[in-house]
PDB file of N, CA, C and O in Angstrom:
ATOM      1  N   MET A   1       5.844 -63.631-131.616  1.00  0.00           N
ATOM      2  CA  MET A   1       5.415 -65.764-131.847  1.00  0.00           C
ATOM      3  C   MET A   1       6.719 -65.863-130.952  1.00  0.00           C
ATOM      4  O   MET A   1       7.916 -65.922-131.232  1.00  0.00           O
ATOM      5  N   THR A   2       5.886 -65.857-129.561  1.00  0.00           N
ATOM      6  CA  THR A   2       6.976 -66.580-128.306  1.00  0.00           C
ATOM      7  C   THR A   2       7.218 -68.040-128.527  1.00  0.00           C
ATOM      8  O   THR A   2       6.554 -68.473-129.469  1.00  0.00           O
ATOM      9  N   GLY A   3       7.978 -68.924-127.932  1.00  0.00           N
ATOM     10  CA  GLY A   3       8.208 -70.137-127.580  1.00  0.00           C
ATOM     11  C   GLY A   3       8.118 -70.305-129.039  1.00  0.00           C
ATOM     12  O   GLY A   3       7.360 -71.209-129.391  1.00  0.00           O
ATOM     13  N   GLN A   4       8.722 -69.638-129.981  1.00  0.00           N
ATOM     14  CA  GLN A   4       8.754 -70.401-131.613  1.00  0.00           C
ATOM     15  C   GLN A   4      10.268 -71.403-131.593  1.00  0.00           C
ATOM     16  O   GLN A   4      11.359 -71.130-131.093  1.00  0.00           O
ATOM     17  N   LEU A   5      10.030 -72.060-131.994  1.00  0.00           N
ATOM     18  CA  LEU A   5      11.822 -72.997-131.914  1.00  0.00           C
ATOM     19  C   LEU A   5      12.115 -72.930-133.303  1.00  0.00           C
ATOM     20  O   LEU A   5      11.407 -73.100-134.295  1.00  0.00           O
ATOM     21  N   LEU A   6      13.378 -72.629-133.150  1.00  0.00           N
ATOM     22  CA  LEU A   6      14.541 -72.887-134.376  1.00  0.00           C
ATOM     23  C   LEU A   6      15.331 -73.633-135.165  1.00  0.00           C
ATOM     24  O   LEU A   6      16.343 -74.081-134.625  1.00  0.00           O
ATOM     25  N   THR A   7      15.185 -73.835-136.058  1.00  0.00           N
ATOM     26  CA  THR A   7      16.817 -74.516-136.318  1.00  0.00           C
ATOM     27  C   THR A   7      18.426 -73.807-136.142  1.00  0.00           C
ATOM     28  O   THR A   7      18.403 -72.577-136.175  1.00  0.00           O
ATOM     29  N   ALA A   8      19.393 -74.249-136.015  1.00  0.00           N
ATOM     30  CA  ALA A   8      20.832 -73.546-136.389  1.00  0.00           C
ATOM     31  C   ALA A   8      20.601 -73.034-137.921  1.00  0.00           C
ATOM     32  O   ALA A   8      21.154 -71.985-138.253  1.00  0.00           O
ATOM     33  N   ARG A   9      19.792 -73.750-138.872  1.00  0.00           N
ATOM     34  CA  ARG A   9      20.422 -73.058-139.979  1.00  0.00           C
ATOM     35  C   ARG A   9      19.393 -71.408-140.148  1.00  0.00           C
ATOM     36  O   ARG A   9      19.771 -70.319-140.581  1.00  0.00           O
ATOM     37  N   VAL A  10      18.322 -71.737-139.725  1.00  0.00           N
ATOM     38  CA  VAL A  10      17.081 -70.188-139.084  1.00  0.00           C
ATOM     39  C   VAL A  10      18.284 -69.152-138.520  1.00  0.00           C
ATOM     40  O   VAL A  10      18.577 -68.121-139.126  1.00  0.00           O
ATOM     41  N   VAL A  11      18.885 -69.544-137.372  1.00  0.00           N
ATOM     42  CA  VAL A  11      19.284 -69.069-136.462  1.00  0.00           C
ATOM     43  C   VAL A  11      20.480 -68.800-137.522  1.00  0.00           C
ATOM     44  O   VAL A  11      19.914 -68.290-138.489  1.00  0.00           O
ATOM     45  N   ALA A  12      21.452 -68.870-137.716  1.00  0.00           N
ATOM     46  CA  ALA A  12      23.058 -68.893-138.578  1.00  0.00           C
ATOM     47  C   ALA A  12      22.431 -67.847-139.312  1.00  0.00           C
ATOM     48  O   ALA A  12      22.951 -66.764-139.042  1.00  0.00           O
ATOM     49  N   GLN A  13      20.995 -67.728-140.599  1.00  0.00           N
ATOM     50  CA  GLN A  13      21.198 -67.313-140.943  1.00  0.00           C
ATOM     51  C   GLN A  13      20.421 -65.429-140.782  1.00  0.00           C
ATOM     52  O   GLN A  13      20.566 -64.399-141.440  1.00  0.00           O
ATOM     53  N   GLN A  14      19.638 -65.795-139.590  1.00  0.00           N
ATOM     54  CA  GLN A  14      19.211 -64.607-139.054  1.00  0.00           C
ATOM     55  C   GLN A  14      19.950 -64.115-138.613  1.00  0.00           C
ATOM     56  O   GLN A  14      19.803 -62.907-138.797  1.00  0.00           O
ATOM     57  N   LEU A  15      21.323 -64.483-137.699  1.00  0.00           N
ATOM     58  CA  LEU A  15      21.892 -64.148-137.189  1.00  0.00           C
ATOM     59  C   LEU A  15      23.440 -63.101-138.353  1.00  0.00           C
ATOM     60  O   LEU A  15      24.187 -62.129-138.239  1.00  0.00           O
ATOM     61  N   GLY A  16      23.173 -63.952-139.125  1.00  0.00           N
ATOM     62  CA  GLY A  16      24.596 -63.699-139.965  1.00  0.00           C
ATOM     63  C   GLY A  16      25.706 -64.184-140.328  1.00  0.00           C
ATOM     64  O   GLY A  16      26.643 -63.946-141.090  1.00  0.00           O
ATOM     65  N   LEU A  17      25.147 -65.377-139.134  1.00  0.00           N
ATOM     66  CA  LEU A  17      26.722 -66.419-139.487  1.00  0.00           C
ATOM     67  C   LEU A  17      26.421 -67.972-139.744  1.00  0.00           C
ATOM     68  O   LEU A  17      25.349 -68.575-139.800  1.00  0.00           O
ATOM     69  N   SER A  18      27.175 -68.219-139.821  1.00  0.00           N
ATOM     70  CA  SER A  18      27.403 -70.027-141.223  1.00  0.00           C
ATOM     71  C   SER A  18      26.624 -70.798-139.573  1.00  0.00           C
ATOM     72  O   SER A  18      26.532 -70.273-138.464  1.00  0.00           O
ATOM     73  N   THR A  19      26.248 -71.977-139.966  1.00  0.00           N
ATOM     74  CA  THR A  19      25.378 -72.694-139.529  1.00  0.00           C
ATOM     75  C   THR A  19      26.722 -73.354-138.653  1.00  0.00           C
ATOM     76  O   THR A  19      26.475 -73.747-137.513  1.00  0.00           O
ATOM     77  N   GLU A  20      28.004 -73.469-139.121  1.00  0.00           N
ATOM     78  CA  GLU A  20      28.926 -74.137-138.295  1.00  0.00           C
ATOM     79  C   GLU A  20      29.801 -73.631-137.105  1.00  0.00           C
ATOM     80  O   GLU A  20      30.525 -74.280-136.350  1.00  0.00           O
ATOM     81  N   THR A  21      29.527 -72.256-137.147  1.00  0.00           N
ATOM     82  CA  THR A  21      30.377 -71.126-136.021  1.00  0.00           C
ATOM     83  C   THR A  21      28.365 -71.365-135.033  1.00  0.00           C
ATOM     84  O   THR A  21      28.431 -71.480-133.809  1.00  0.00           O
ATOM     85  N   VAL A  22      27.251 -71.397-135.522  1.00  0.00           N
ATOM     86  CA  VAL A  22      26.027 -71.256-134.027  1.00  0.00           C
ATOM     87  C   VAL A  22      26.268 -72.688-133.887  1.00  0.00           C
ATOM     88  O   VAL A  22      26.255 -72.812-132.663  1.00  0.00           O
ATOM     89  N   LEU A  23      26.550 -74.235-134.539  1.00  0.00           N
ATOM     90  CA  LEU A  23      26.567 -74.987-133.745  1.00  0.00           C
ATOM     91  C   LEU A  23      28.038 -75.593-132.972  1.00  0.00           C
ATOM     92  O   LEU A  23      28.202 -76.654-132.369  1.00  0.00           O
ATOM     93  N   ALA A  24      29.094 -74.380-133.275  1.00  0.00           N
ATOM     94  CA  ALA A  24      30.276 -74.154-132.079  1.00  0.00           C
ATOM     95  C   ALA A  24      29.898 -73.608-131.161  1.00  0.00           C
ATOM     96  O   ALA A  24      30.089 -74.007-130.012  1.00  0.00           O
ATOM     97  N   TRP A  25      29.127 -72.319-131.548  1.00  0.00           N
ATOM     98  CA  TRP A  25      29.331 -71.892-129.716  1.00  0.00           C
ATOM     99  C   TRP A  25      28.270 -72.809-129.234  1.00  0.00           C
ATOM    100  O   TRP A  25      28.127 -72.916-128.016  1.00  0.00           O
ATOM    101  N   VAL A  26      27.418 -73.562-130.132  1.00  0.00           N
ATOM    102  CA  VAL A  26      26.009 -74.468-128.923  1.00  0.00           C
ATOM    103  C   VAL A  26      27.610 -74.884-128.113  1.00  0.00           C
ATOM    104  O   VAL A  26      28.301 -74.257-127.311  1.00  0.00           O
ATOM    105  N   ARG A  27      27.783 -76.386-128.843  1.00  0.00           N
ATOM    106  CA  ARG A  27      28.855 -76.918-128.665  1.00  0.00           C
ATOM    107  C   ARG A  27      29.841 -76.526-126.912  1.00  0.00           C
ATOM    108  O   ARG A  27      30.183 -77.088-125.872  1.00  0.00           O
ATOM    109  N   ASP A  28      29.901 -75.293-127.553  1.00  0.00           N
ATOM    110  CA  ASP A  28      31.552 -74.421-126.390  1.00  0.00           C
ATOM    111  C   ASP A  28      30.260 -73.638-125.104  1.00  0.00           C
ATOM    112  O   ASP A  28      30.748 -72.939-124.217  1.00  0.00           O
ATOM    113  N   GLY A  29      29.334 -73.757-125.120  1.00  0.00           N
ATOM    114  CA  GLY A  29      28.361 -73.432-124.279  1.00  0.00           C
ATOM    115  C   GLY A  29      27.962 -71.777-124.642  1.00  0.00           C
ATOM    116  O   GLY A  29      27.309 -71.254-123.739  1.00  0.00           O
ATOM    117  N   LYS A  30      28.228 -70.974-125.704  1.00  0.00           N
ATOM    118  CA  LYS A  30      28.508 -69.488-125.730  1.00  0.00           C
ATOM    119  C   LYS A  30      26.641 -69.070-126.005  1.00  0.00           C
ATOM    120  O   LYS A  30      26.209 -67.937-125.792  1.00  0.00           O
ATOM    121  N   LEU A  31      25.841 -70.120-126.450  1.00  0.00           N
ATOM    122  CA  LEU A  31      24.321 -69.942-127.206  1.00  0.00           C
ATOM    123  C   LEU A  31      23.822 -70.654-126.615  1.00  0.00           C
ATOM    124  O   LEU A  31      24.383 -71.732-126.419  1.00  0.00           O
ATOM    125  N   PRO A  32      22.423 -70.375-126.001  1.00  0.00           N
ATOM    126  CA  PRO A  32      21.097 -71.350-125.719  1.00  0.00           C
ATOM    127  C   PRO A  32      20.814 -71.360-126.568  1.00  0.00           C
ATOM    128  O   PRO A  32      20.718 -70.570-127.506  1.00  0.00           O
ATOM    129  N   ALA A  33      20.346 -73.700-126.075  1.00  0.00           N
ATOM    130  CA  ALA A  33      19.954 -74.782-126.979  1.00  0.00           C
ATOM    131  C   ALA A  33      19.539 -75.034-126.451  1.00  0.00           C
ATOM    132  O   ALA A  33      19.253 -74.548-125.357  1.00  0.00           O
ATOM    133  N   PHE A  34      19.139 -76.356-127.134  1.00  0.00           N
ATOM    134  CA  PHE A  34      18.632 -77.720-126.646  1.00  0.00           C
ATOM    135  C   PHE A  34      18.440 -78.805-127.294  1.00  0.00           C
ATOM    136  O   PHE A  34      17.558 -78.683-128.143  1.00  0.00           O
ATOM    137  N   ARG A  35      18.933 -79.870-127.235  1.00  0.00           N
ATOM    138  CA  ARG A  35      18.259 -80.902-127.693  1.00  0.00           C
ATOM    139  C   ARG A  35      17.055 -81.746-127.763  1.00  0.00           C
ATOM    140  O   ARG A  35      16.501 -82.104-126.724  1.00  0.00           O
ATOM    141  N   LEU A  36      16.303 -82.325-129.743  1.00  0.00           N
ATOM    142  CA  LEU A  36      14.952 -82.423-129.030  1.00  0.00           C
ATOM    143  C   LEU A  36      15.567 -84.372-128.731  1.00  0.00           C
ATOM    144  O   LEU A  36      16.648 -84.900-128.996  1.00  0.00           O
ATOM    145  N   PRO A  37      14.421 -84.889-128.157  1.00  0.00           N
ATOM    146  CA  PRO A  37      14.787 -86.722-128.248  1.00  0.00           C
ATOM    147  C   PRO A  37      15.353 -87.217-129.180  1.00  0.00           C
ATOM    148  O   PRO A  37      16.113 -88.097-128.777  1.00  0.00           O
ATOM    149  N   GLY A  38      15.375 -87.080-130.432  1.00  0.00           N
ATOM    150  CA  GLY A  38      16.078 -87.437-131.365  1.00  0.00           C
ATOM    151  C   GLY A  38      17.471 -86.842-131.814  1.00  0.00           C
ATOM    152  O   GLY A  38      18.146 -87.236-132.765  1.00  0.00           O
ATOM    153  N   GLY A  39      17.838 -85.569-130.731  1.00  0.00           N
ATOM    154  CA  GLY A  39      19.210 -85.134-131.365  1.00  0.00           C
ATOM    155  C   GLY A  39      19.475 -84.215-131.736  1.00  0.00           C
ATOM    156  O   GLY A  39      20.515 -83.631-131.431  1.00  0.00           O
ATOM    157  N   ALA A  40      18.281 -83.631-132.818  1.00  0.00           N
ATOM    158  CA  ALA A  40      18.402 -82.657-132.992  1.00  0.00           C
ATOM    159  C   ALA A  40      18.724 -81.248-132.293  1.00  0.00           C
ATOM    160  O   ALA A  40      18.086 -81.018-131.265  1.00  0.00           O
ATOM    161  N   ILE A  41      19.419 -80.513-132.626  1.00  0.00           N
ATOM    162  CA  ILE A  41      19.626 -79.397-132.141  1.00  0.00           C
ATOM    163  C   ILE A  41      18.217 -78.476-132.177  1.00  0.00           C
ATOM    164  O   ILE A  41      17.555 -78.391-133.212  1.00  0.00           O
ATOM    165  N   ARG A  42      17.885 -77.889-131.099  1.00  0.00           N
ATOM    166  CA  ARG A  42      16.895 -76.774-131.169  1.00  0.00           C
ATOM    167  C   ARG A  42      16.839 -75.313-130.609  1.00  0.00           C
ATOM    168  O   ARG A  42      17.132 -75.334-129.414  1.00  0.00           O
ATOM    169  N   PHE A  43      16.546 -73.976-131.089  1.00  0.00           N
ATOM    170  CA  PHE A  43      16.288 -73.105-130.114  1.00  0.00           C
ATOM    171  C   PHE A  43      15.724 -72.080-130.063  1.00  0.00           C
ATOM    172  O   PHE A  43      15.617 -71.274-130.988  1.00  0.00           O
ATOM    173  N   ARG A  44      15.242 -71.971-128.849  1.00  0.00           N
ATOM    174  CA  ARG A  44      13.983 -70.712-128.002  1.00  0.00           C
ATOM    175  C   ARG A  44      14.129 -69.389-128.796  1.00  0.00           C
ATOM    176  O   ARG A  44      15.236 -68.941-129.094  1.00  0.00           O
ATOM    177  N   GLU A  45      13.022 -68.815-129.110  1.00  0.00           N
ATOM    178  CA  GLU A  45      13.541 -67.803-130.111  1.00  0.00           C
ATOM    179  C   GLU A  45      13.228 -66.726-128.901  1.00  0.00           C
ATOM    180  O   GLU A  45      13.370 -65.590-129.353  1.00  0.00           O
ATOM    181  N   ASP A  46      12.785 -66.712-127.283  1.00  0.00           N
ATOM    182  CA  ASP A  46      12.774 -66.129-126.454  1.00  0.00           C
ATOM    183  C   ASP A  46      13.502 -66.421-125.859  1.00  0.00           C
ATOM    184  O   ASP A  46      13.132 -66.074-124.738  1.00  0.00           O
ATOM    185  N   ASP A  47      14.602 -66.975-125.768  1.00  0.00           N
ATOM    186  CA  ASP A  47      16.114 -67.699-125.548  1.00  0.00           C
ATOM    187  C   ASP A  47      17.147 -66.904-125.954  1.00  0.00           C
ATOM    188  O   ASP A  47      18.027 -66.345-125.299  1.00  0.00           O
ATOM    189  N   LEU A  48      16.765 -66.950-127.904  1.00  0.00           N
ATOM    190  CA  LEU A  48      17.712 -65.753-128.257  1.00  0.00           C
ATOM    191  C   LEU A  48      17.902 -64.262-128.099  1.00  0.00           C
ATOM    192  O   LEU A  48      18.881 -63.518-128.050  1.00  0.00           O
ATOM    193  N   ASP A  49      16.794 -64.133-128.049  1.00  0.00           N
ATOM    194  CA  ASP A  49      16.223 -63.119-127.756  1.00  0.00           C
ATOM    195  C   ASP A  49      16.636 -62.180-126.442  1.00  0.00           C
ATOM    196  O   ASP A  49      16.771 -60.961-126.538  1.00  0.00           O
ATOM    197  N   ARG A  50      16.791 -62.814-125.377  1.00  0.00           N
ATOM    198  CA  ARG A  50      17.550 -62.832-123.958  1.00  0.00           C
ATOM    199  C   ARG A  50      18.825 -62.355-124.185  1.00  0.00           C
ATOM    200  O   ARG A  50      19.415 -61.298-123.965  1.00  0.00           O
ATOM    201  N   TRP A  51      19.075 -63.355-124.653  1.00  0.00           N
ATOM    202  CA  TRP A  51      21.162 -64.006-125.239  1.00  0.00           C
ATOM    203  C   TRP A  51      22.047 -62.762-125.813  1.00  0.00           C
ATOM    204  O   TRP A  51      23.243 -62.471-125.795  1.00  0.00           O
ATOM    205  N   LEU A  52      20.488 -61.992-126.492  1.00  0.00           N
ATOM    206  CA  LEU A  52      20.961 -60.474-127.602  1.00  0.00           C
ATOM    207  C   LEU A  52      21.141 -59.395-127.214  1.00  0.00           C
ATOM    208  O   LEU A  52      21.995 -58.569-127.536  1.00  0.00           O
ATOM    209  N   ALA A  53      19.954 -59.335-126.155  1.00  0.00           N
ATOM    210  CA  ALA A  53      19.582 -58.456-125.290  1.00  0.00           C
ATOM    211  C   ALA A  53      20.426 -58.231-123.989  1.00  0.00           C
ATOM    212  O   ALA A  53      20.212 -57.258-123.267  1.00  0.00           O
ATOM    213  N   GLU A  54      21.433 -59.199-123.702  1.00  0.00           N
ATOM    214  CA  GLU A  54      22.573 -59.435-122.874  1.00  0.00           C
ATOM    215  C   GLU A  54      23.981 -59.019-123.175  1.00  0.00           C
ATOM    216  O   GLU A  54      24.844 -58.669-122.370  1.00  0.00           O
ATOM    217  N   ARG A  55      24.072 -59.138-124.695  1.00  0.00           N
ATOM    218  CA  ARG A  55      25.267 -58.397-125.730  1.00  0.00           C
ATOM    219  C   ARG A  55      25.338 -56.996-126.613  1.00  0.00           C
ATOM    220  O   ARG A  55      26.034 -56.329-127.377  1.00  0.00           O
ATOM    221  N   ALA A  56      24.121 -57.068-125.937  1.00  0.00           N
ATOM    222  CA  ALA A  56      23.377 -54.947-127.156  1.00  0.00           C
ATOM    223  C   ALA A  56      24.735 -54.493-126.900  1.00  0.00           C
ATOM    224  O   ALA A  56      25.539 -54.518-127.833  1.00  0.00           O
ATOM    225  N   THR A  57      25.060 -54.117-125.845  1.00  0.00           N
ATOM    226  CA  THR A  57      26.479 -52.709-125.812  1.00  0.00           C
ATOM    227  C   THR A  57      27.639 -53.812-126.270  1.00  0.00           C
ATOM    228  O   THR A  57      28.686 -53.579-125.665  1.00  0.00           O
ATOM    229  N   SER A  58      27.732 -54.834-127.080  1.00  0.00           N
ATOM    230  CA  SER A  58      29.173 -55.239-126.923  1.00  0.00           C
ATOM    231  C   SER A  58      28.892 -56.046-129.000  1.00  0.00           C
ATOM    232  O   SER A  58      28.130 -56.674-129.735  1.00  0.00           O
ATOM    233  N   ARG A  59      30.088 -55.399-128.916  1.00  0.00           N
ATOM    234  CA  ARG A  59      29.329 -55.519-130.498  1.00  0.00           C
ATOM    235  C   ARG A  59      31.014 -56.233-131.044  1.00  0.00           C
ATOM    236  O   ARG A  59      31.255 -56.487-132.224  1.00  0.00           O
ATOM    237  N   GLY A  60      31.717 -56.388-130.238  1.00  0.00           N
ATOM    238  CA  GLY A  60      32.732 -57.639-130.718  1.00  0.00           C
ATOM    239  C   GLY A  60      32.871 -57.833-131.348  1.00  0.00           C
ATOM    240  O   GLY A  60      33.105 -56.881-132.093  1.00  0.00           O
ATOM    241  N   ALA A  61      32.961 -59.557-132.157  1.00  0.00           N
ATOM    242  CA  ALA A  61      33.061 -60.536-133.499  1.00  0.00           C
ATOM    243  C   ALA A  61      31.684 -60.350-134.025  1.00  0.00           C
ATOM    244  O   ALA A  61      31.677 -60.486-135.248  1.00  0.00           O
ATOM    245  N   MET A  62      30.638 -60.115-133.576  1.00  0.00           N
ATOM    246  CA  MET A  62      29.387 -60.546-134.371  1.00  0.00           C
ATOM    247  C   MET A  62      29.102 -59.274-135.360  1.00  0.00           C
ATOM    248  O   MET A  62      29.315 -58.070-135.212  1.00  0.00           O
ATOM    249  N   SER A  63      28.613 -59.925-136.278  1.00  0.00           N
ATOM    250  CA  SER A  63      28.123 -59.320-137.567  1.00  0.00           C
ATOM    251  C   SER A  63      26.973 -58.706-138.008  1.00  0.00           C
ATOM    252  O   SER A  63      25.897 -59.293-137.891  1.00  0.00           O
ATOM    253  N   PRO A  64      27.050 -57.464-138.564  1.00  0.00           N
ATOM    254  CA  PRO A  64      25.990 -56.255-138.596  1.00  0.00           C
ATOM    255  C   PRO A  64      24.587 -56.647-138.513  1.00  0.00           C
ATOM    256  O   PRO A  64      23.632 -55.877-138.401  1.00  0.00           O
ATOM    257  N   ALA A  65      24.550 -58.119-138.588  1.00  0.00           N
ATOM    258  CA  ALA A  65      22.720 -58.361-138.417  1.00  0.00           C
ATOM    259  C   ALA A  65      23.093 -58.740-136.842  1.00  0.00           C
ATOM    260  O   ALA A  65      22.131 -59.343-136.366  1.00  0.00           O
ATOM    261  N   THR A  66      23.574 -58.673-136.407  1.00  0.00           N
ATOM    262  CA  THR A  66      23.989 -59.845-135.047  1.00  0.00           C
ATOM    263  C   THR A  66      23.333 -58.362-134.111  1.00  0.00           C
ATOM    264  O   THR A  66      22.374 -58.217-133.353  1.00  0.00           O
ATOM    265  N   THR A  67      24.844 -57.059-134.846  1.00  0.00           N
ATOM    266  CA  THR A  67      24.714 -56.653-133.659  1.00  0.00           C
ATOM    267  C   THR A  67      23.539 -55.219-134.055  1.00  0.00           C
ATOM    268  O   THR A  67      23.560 -54.196-133.370  1.00  0.00           O
ATOM    269  N   ASP A  68      22.907 -55.336-134.841  1.00  0.00           N
ATOM    270  CA  ASP A  68      21.855 -54.399-135.431  1.00  0.00           C
ATOM    271  C   ASP A  68      20.672 -55.207-134.231  1.00  0.00           C
ATOM    272  O   ASP A  68      19.918 -54.439-133.634  1.00  0.00           O
ATOM    273  N   ALA A  69      20.548 -56.944-133.888  1.00  0.00           N
ATOM    274  CA  ALA A  69      19.688 -57.468-133.325  1.00  0.00           C
ATOM    275  C   ALA A  69      20.036 -57.490-132.081  1.00  0.00           C
ATOM    276  O   ALA A  69      18.982 -57.506-131.446  1.00  0.00           O
ATOM    277  N   ALA A  70      20.962 -57.500-131.334  1.00  0.00           N
ATOM    278  CA  ALA A  70      21.565 -57.158-130.331  1.00  0.00           C
ATOM    279  C   ALA A  70      21.288 -56.183-130.056  1.00  0.00           C
ATOM    280  O   ALA A  70      21.181 -56.158-128.830  1.00  0.00           O
ATOM    281  N   ARG A  71      20.977 -54.793-130.689  1.00  0.00           N
ATOM    282  CA  ARG A  71      20.480 -53.779-130.198  1.00  0.00           C
ATOM    283  C   ARG A  71      19.542 -53.355-130.088  1.00  0.00           C
ATOM    284  O   ARG A  71      19.293 -52.477-129.262  1.00  0.00           O
ATOM    285  N   ASN A  72      18.608 -53.913-130.996  1.00  0.00           N
ATOM    286  CA  ASN A  72      16.318 -53.979-130.884  1.00  0.00           C
ATOM    287  C   ASN A  72      16.643 -54.933-129.639  1.00  0.00           C
ATOM    288  O   ASN A  72      16.096 -54.625-128.579  1.00  0.00           O
ATOM    289  N   GLY A  73      17.267 -55.780-129.650  1.00  0.00           N
ATOM    290  CA  GLY A  73      17.522 -56.460-127.966  1.00  0.00           C
ATOM    291  C   GLY A  73      16.365 -57.731-128.591  1.00  0.00           C
ATOM    292  O   GLY A  73      16.211 -58.616-127.749  1.00  0.00           O
ATOM    293  N   ARG A  74      15.477 -57.979-130.012  1.00  0.00           N
ATOM    294  CA  ARG A  74      14.420 -58.881-130.557  1.00  0.00           C
ATOM    295  C   ARG A  74      15.326 -59.730-131.730  1.00  0.00           C
ATOM    296  O   ARG A  74      15.531 -59.180-132.811  1.00  0.00           O
ATOM    297  N   LEU A  75      15.818 -61.000-131.481  1.00  0.00           N
ATOM    298  CA  LEU A  75      16.091 -61.297-132.554  1.00  0.00           C
ATOM    299  C   LEU A  75      14.821 -61.918-134.580  1.00  0.00           C
ATOM    300  O   LEU A  75      15.037 -62.306-135.728  1.00  0.00           O
ATOM    301  N   SER A  76      13.418 -61.500-133.479  1.00  0.00           N
ATOM    302  CA  SER A  76      12.295 -61.036-134.586  1.00  0.00           C
ATOM    303  C   SER A  76      12.594 -59.786-135.034  1.00  0.00           C
ATOM    304  O   SER A  76      11.835 -59.453-135.945  1.00  0.00           O
ATOM    305  N   SER A  77      13.269 -59.104-134.795  1.00  0.00           N
ATOM    306  CA  SER A  77      14.077 -57.611-135.646  1.00  0.00           C
ATOM    307  C   SER A  77      14.999 -58.183-136.647  1.00  0.00           C
ATOM    308  O   SER A  77      15.598 -57.302-137.265  1.00  0.00           O
ATOM    309  N   ILE A  78      15.252 -59.212-136.944  1.00  0.00           N
ATOM    310  CA  ILE A  78      15.808 -59.703-138.140  1.00  0.00           C
ATOM    311  C   ILE A  78      14.752 -60.011-139.029  1.00  0.00           C
ATOM    312  O   ILE A  78      13.757 -60.555-138.549  1.00  0.00           O
ATOM    313  N   PRO A  79      14.794 -59.723-140.424  1.00  0.00           N
ATOM    314  CA  PRO A  79      13.866 -60.527-141.309  1.00  0.00           C
ATOM    315  C   PRO A  79      14.133 -61.990-141.343  1.00  0.00           C
ATOM    316  O   PRO A  79      15.236 -62.354-141.750  1.00  0.00           O
ATOM    317  N   SER A  80      13.253 -62.876-140.962  1.00  0.00           N
ATOM    318  CA  SER A  80      12.824 -64.019-141.630  1.00  0.00           C
ATOM    319  C   SER A  80      13.298 -64.364-142.867  1.00  0.00           C
ATOM    320  O   SER A  80      12.838 -63.758-143.834  1.00  0.00           O
ATOM    321  N   PRO A  81      14.514 -65.613-143.112  1.00  0.00           N
ATOM    322  CA  PRO A  81      14.575 -66.149-144.420  1.00  0.00           C
ATOM    323  C   PRO A  81      12.926 -67.014-144.669  1.00  0.00           C
ATOM    324  O   PRO A  81      12.124 -67.444-143.841  1.00  0.00           O
ATOM    325  N   ALA A  82      12.904 -67.008-146.431  1.00  0.00           N
ATOM    326  CA  ALA A  82      11.887 -67.382-146.503  1.00  0.00           C
ATOM    327  C   ALA A  82      12.408 -68.849-147.199  1.00  0.00           C
ATOM    328  O   ALA A  82      12.502 -69.068-148.407  1.00  0.00           O
ATOM    329  N   THR A  83      12.761 -69.919-145.935  1.00  0.00           N
ATOM    330  CA  THR A  83      12.983 -71.494-146.228  1.00  0.00           C
ATOM    331  C   THR A  83      11.778 -72.451-146.380  1.00  0.00           C
ATOM    332  O   THR A  83      10.801 -72.282-145.650  1.00  0.00           O
ATOM    333  N   GLU A  84      11.795 -73.209-147.071  1.00  0.00           N
ATOM    334  CA  GLU A  84      11.170 -74.379-148.108  1.00  0.00           C
ATOM    335  C   GLU A  84      11.182 -75.497-147.298  1.00  0.00           C
ATOM    336  O   GLU A  84      10.230 -76.271-147.198  1.00  0.00           O
ATOM    337  N   ASP A  85      12.421 -75.621-146.617  1.00  0.00           N
ATOM    338  CA  ASP A  85      12.403 -76.976-145.758  1.00  0.00           C
ATOM    339  C   ASP A  85      13.303 -76.390-144.377  1.00  0.00           C
ATOM    340  O   ASP A  85      13.997 -75.407-144.119  1.00  0.00           O
ATOM    341  N   GLU A  86      12.914 -77.424-143.794  1.00  0.00           N
ATOM    342  CA  GLU A  86      13.191 -77.219-142.193  1.00  0.00           C
ATOM    343  C   GLU A  86      14.697 -78.399-142.087  1.00  0.00           C
ATOM    344  O   GLU A  86      15.185 -79.100-142.972  1.00  0.00           O
ATOM    345  N   GLU A  87      15.111 -78.222-140.610  1.00  0.00           N
ATOM    346  CA  GLU A  87      16.427 -79.488-140.339  1.00  0.00           C
ATOM    347  C   GLU A  87      15.231 -80.450-139.860  1.00  0.00           C
ATOM    348  O   GLU A  87      15.472 -81.600-139.495  1.00  0.00           O
TER     349      GLU A  87
END
């Protein structure tokens, strides 16, 4: 699924983080994201996969799900949560 756009909520669930942490990392420039014309923040799955791959050896403050994804180099290695609504 290349090129898929993800919401902050989905990224947070997949990385085992809070949505607030994901948004703080975006504000701090630590996580690749972009804004849609209406102001909503979105993440490209491919960009997040590269971001995780760059951190594959860094276990720092990442959650177990995040470190597993980093080790595998793919965000898609984390099971996607079932969501009824998107942000």
